[in-house]
ZAMARGU-4260 file (C-alpha; in steps of 0.2 Angstrom, whole numbers, plus 5000, padded with zeros to 4 digits):
<rodrens>
0) 4879/5018/4931 | 4899/5019/4933 | 4910/5025/4949 | 4925/5024/4960 | 4926/5014/4974
5) 4932/5027/4988 | 4928/5015/5004 | 4928/4998/5009 | 4920/4993/5026 | 4919/4974/5025
10) 4904/4969/5015 | 4899/4987/5011 | 4907/4998/4998 | 4905/5018/4996 | 4906/5022/4978
15) 4908/5040/4971 | 4896/5040/4956 | 4902/5049/4940 | 4888/5062/4944 | 4897/5065/4961
20) 4885/5056/4973 | 4891/5044/4985 | 4882/5028/4986 | 4882/5012/4997 | 4884/4997/4987
25) 4887/4978/4989 | 4894/4966/4977 | 4880/4956/4967 | 4881/4938/4974 | 4886/4929/4958
30) 4900/4941/4955 | 4910/4932/4969 | 4909/4917/4959 | 4919/4921/4943 | 4937/4913/4949
35) 4943/4929/4959 | 4953/4920/4973 | 4954/4936/4984 | 4947/4941/5001 | 4940/4957/4993
40) 4935/4955/4975 | 4932/4974/4974 | 4946/4985/4982 | 4947/5004/4985 | 4953/5013/4968
45) 4942/5001/4957 | 4931/5008/4944 | 4914/4998/4945 | 4898/4997/4935 | 4883/4999/4948
50) 4864/4995/4947 | 4853/5005/4959 | 4840/4997/4971 | 4830/5003/4985 | 4826/4994/5002
55) 4810/4991/5011 | 4812/5009/5018 | 4814/5018/5003 | 4834/5020/5006 | 4844/5020/4990
60) 4858/5008/4988 | 4868/5000/4974 | 4874/4982/4967 | 4892/4982/4960 | 4890/4972/4945
65) 4906/4973/4935 | 4924/4980/4938 | 4933/4989/4925 | 4951/4982/4919 | 4964/4987/4933
70) 4979/4996/4927 | 4988/4990/4942 | 4987/4986/4961 | 4995/4982/4977 | 4992/4964/4983
75) 4998/4953/4996 | 4994/4935/5002 | 4980/4933/5015 | 4988/4928/5033 | 4976/4914/5036
80) 4970/4909/5019 | 4987/4906/5010 | 4978/4901/4993 | 4971/4918/4993 | 4975/4936/4991
85) 4970/4952/4997 | 4971/4967/4986 | 4976/4982/4997 | 4972/4995/4982 | 4970/4997/4964
90) 4974/5009/4950 | 4986/5019/4961 | 4999/5031/4954 | 5012/5029/4968 | 5014/5021/4985
95) 5022/5029/5000 | 5028/5015/5011 | 5029/5023/5029 | 5045/5017/5038 | 5050/5020/5056
100) 5067/5013/5064 | 5060/5017/5081 | 5044/5014/5090 | 5039/5004/5081 | 5054/4996/5070
105) 5051/4992/5053 | 5063/4978/5046 | 5072/4979/5030 | 5063/4961/5026 | 5045/4969/5026
110) 5052/4985/5016 | 5058/4973/5002 | 5044/4963/5001 | 5034/4977/5000 | 5045/4985/4985
115) 5046/4968/4976 | 5026/4967/4976 | 5025/4984/4969 | 5039/4982/4956 | 5029/4966/4951
120) 5013/4977/4949 | 5022/4992/4941 | 5019/5004/4956 | 5031/5016/4960 | 5036/5018/4979
125) 5043/5032/4990 | 5050/5027/5006 | 5044/5039/5019 | 5054/5038/5036 | 5045/5045/5049
130) 5047/5050/5067 | 5063/5058/5065 | 5060/5067/5080 | 5062/5053/5091 | 5080/5048/5085
135) 5095/5048/5096 | 5113/5048/5088 | 5113/5029/5084 | 5096/5028/5078 | 5099/5042/5066
140) 5114/5034/5058 | 5105/5018/5057 | 5092/5027/5047 | 5104/5037/5037 | 5112/5020/5032
145) 5094/5013/5027 | 5090/5030/5016 | 5109/5027/5009 | 5105/5009/5005 | 5088/5011/4996
150) 5092/5028/4987 | 5107/5018/4980 | 5096/5004/4974 | 5085/5018/4965 | 5071/5022/4977
155) 5066/5040/4983 | 5067/5042/5002 | 5061/5056/5012 | 5064/5059/5032 | 5051/5067/5040
160) 5041/5070/5057 | 5022/5069/5055 | 5021/5073/5074 | 5031/5090/5072 | 5029/5093/5054
165) 5047/5092/5048 | 5047/5088/5029 | 5029/5087/5027 | 5029/5102/5016 | 5042/5094/5003
170) 5029/5079/5001 | 5015/5090/4994 | 5022/5092/4977 | 5025/5072/4976 | 5006/5071/4978
175) 4999/5083/4965 | 4988/5075/4952 | 4990/5058/4959 | 4982/5043/4967 | 4994/5039/4982
180) 4993/5023/4992 | 4999/5024/5011 | 5005/5008/5018 | 5016/5002/5032 | 5015/4993/5050
185) 5003/4999/5063 | 5010/5013/5073 | 5022/5021/5060 | 5011/5036/5058 | 5000/5035/5043
190) 4985/5043/5051 | 4996/5057/5060 | 5003/5060/5042 | 4986/5061/5034 | 4981/5073/5047
195) 4996/5085/5042 | 4993/5083/5023 | 4975/5086/5023 | 4970/5099/5036 | 4953/5096/5044
200) 4954/5077/5040 | 4955/5073/5060 | 4959/5054/5058 | 4960/5044/5075 | 4977/5040/5081
205) 4983/5028/5095 | 4999/5027/5107 | 5012/5013/5103 | 5009/4998/5115 | 5023/4999/5128
210) 5021/4979/5130 | 5026/4975/5112 | 5032/4992/5105 | 5018/4989/5091 | 5006/5000/5083
215) 4987/4997/5088 | 4976/4999/5073 | 4966/5014/5072 | 4962/5012/5054 | 4952/4998/5051
220) 4945/5000/5032 | 4953/5007/5017 | 4948/5025/5011 | 4952/5037/4997 | 4953/5054/5005
225) 4953/5069/4993 | 4968/5081/4996 | 4963/5097/5004 | 4946/5092/5009 | 4940/5082/5023
230) 4937/5062/5022 | 4922/5056/5011 | 4907/5052/5024 | 4890/5046/5021 | 4874/5053/5028
235) 4864/5038/5030 | 4848/5049/5037 | 4845/5057/5020 | 4835/5048/5008 | 4848/5052/4995
240) 4865/5046/4998 | 4876/5062/4997 | 4893/5068/5003 | 4894/5077/5020 | 4908/5091/5022
245) 4919/5088/5008 | 4913/5101/4996 | 4911/5088/4983 | 4928/5090/4975 | 4945/5084/4975
250) 4962/5094/4972 | 4964/5094/4953 | 4980/5094/4943 | 4980/5093/4925 | 4963/5086/4925
255) 4969/5073/4938 | 4962/5072/4956 | 4973/5070/4971 | 4970/5057/4983 | 4977/5048/4999
260) 4972/5029/5001 | 4972/5027/5019 | 4975/5008/5023 | 4975/4997/5039 | 4992/4994/5046
265) 4999/4977/5041 | 5010/4966/5050 | 5017/4954/5038 | 5018/4955/5018 | 5017/4938/5011
270) 5020/4938/4992 | 5007/4932/4980 | 5007/4925/4963 | 5025/4925/4959 | 5035/4912/4951
275) 5054/4909/4958 | 5061/4914/4942 | 5052/4930/4942 | 5059/4936/4959 | 5076/4942/4952
280) 5067/4955/4941 | 5059/4963/4957 | 5075/4967/4965 | 5083/4981/4954 | 5101/4977/4958
285) 5100/4958/4959 | 5093/4959/4941 | 5107/4971/4936 | 5121/4959/4941 | 5111/4943/4936
290) 5113/4948/4917 | 5132/4942/4920 | 5129/4925/4927 | 5136/4909/4918 | 5119/4901/4918
295) 5103/4909/4911 | 5092/4899/4922 | 5103/4904/4938 | 5095/4905/4954 | 5108/4915/4962
300) 5109/4903/4978 | 5124/4890/4974 | 5128/4891/4955 | 5147/4892/4950 | 5149/4909/4940
305) 5135/4917/4947 | 5138/4937/4947 | 5124/4940/4961 | 5134/4930/4974 | 5151/4938/4969
310) 5142/4956/4970 | 5136/4951/4987 | 5152/4945/4993 | 5160/4962/4986 | 5147/4971/4993
315) 5139/4978/4977 | 5123/4971/4983 | 5118/4972/5002 | 5117/4958/5012 | 5099/4962/5019
320) 5093/4964/5002 | 5100/4946/4997 | 5093/4939/5012 | 5076/4946/5008 | 5076/4938/4990
325) 5081/4921/4998 | 5067/4923/5010 | 5054/4927/4996 | 5062/4911/4986 | 5059/4901/5002
330) 5040/4906/5002 | 5038/4899/4985 | 5047/4883/4989 | 5036/4880/5005 | 5020/4889/4998
335) 5018/4897/5014 | 5014/4915/5020 | 5029/4922/5029 | 5027/4936/5041 | 5041/4950/5041
340) 5046/4954/5058
</rodrens>
């Protein structure tokens, strides 16, 4: 039997089987021993092979015994396990990175690290600047400067307020027929945004901590939410595992389901499995100017005739983007996880 992993609650996975039923599954023990150096060998969005089983009380569950080849994924270094990674989601069509300039503040370093990782694994990103209703004149000018920066680099940017609904309708066409990962810091409004985009979803939201101006985690696991329907839930009281109140369907465009992948908020974004010479290619504008460097192995840090350094000096490359590039080089040199504030 085969299916799609639509929810991860730690040791258990919810798989939507190809016949439409939902099945609670665990990973087969020896499956973890195949050299997969991740904290989660199976991720939401994975296509998997499942073998059914029954518990002592007759309840039905399954064992995940194989994963189909992934076409892409978003991955980051685990905070406490520097030699392991954490796969945020697999087989996505695009990612929405939710950004806020106030309450809480999203740094350009965090944005750049996420964008570089997405470039590495061929995942298109749209930057969603949320909480426009909270901006005073200075914050609005700062946000516009950020929008201009990333649009110039080549990333699509949208300014919205999930709280008031401003700009939300303009996002809907971007989601049609696609699997979209939502990511960002805790407190940037992912759950509120999903509640706007998926009527009846009713995800729990939380206030921002006044003490630290940081979000508090309301999403504790990753879940694929079919657009236009309620989140997938499991009726554990039934002998047969089945969907509850989701009509068993997702929004279809050209034969492709439309899903949002809700993920827990992340504080830092440690890059994983990138060689120093590859990082240049994950910054679009740096890669563009690097072609004119005097040396083919230029690191763009000190070499004479470096076109990238000259472009930074001439303001063709933003200083913030260049500093993000240097911080990622520093990660590779020191072999450490760096938290992006």
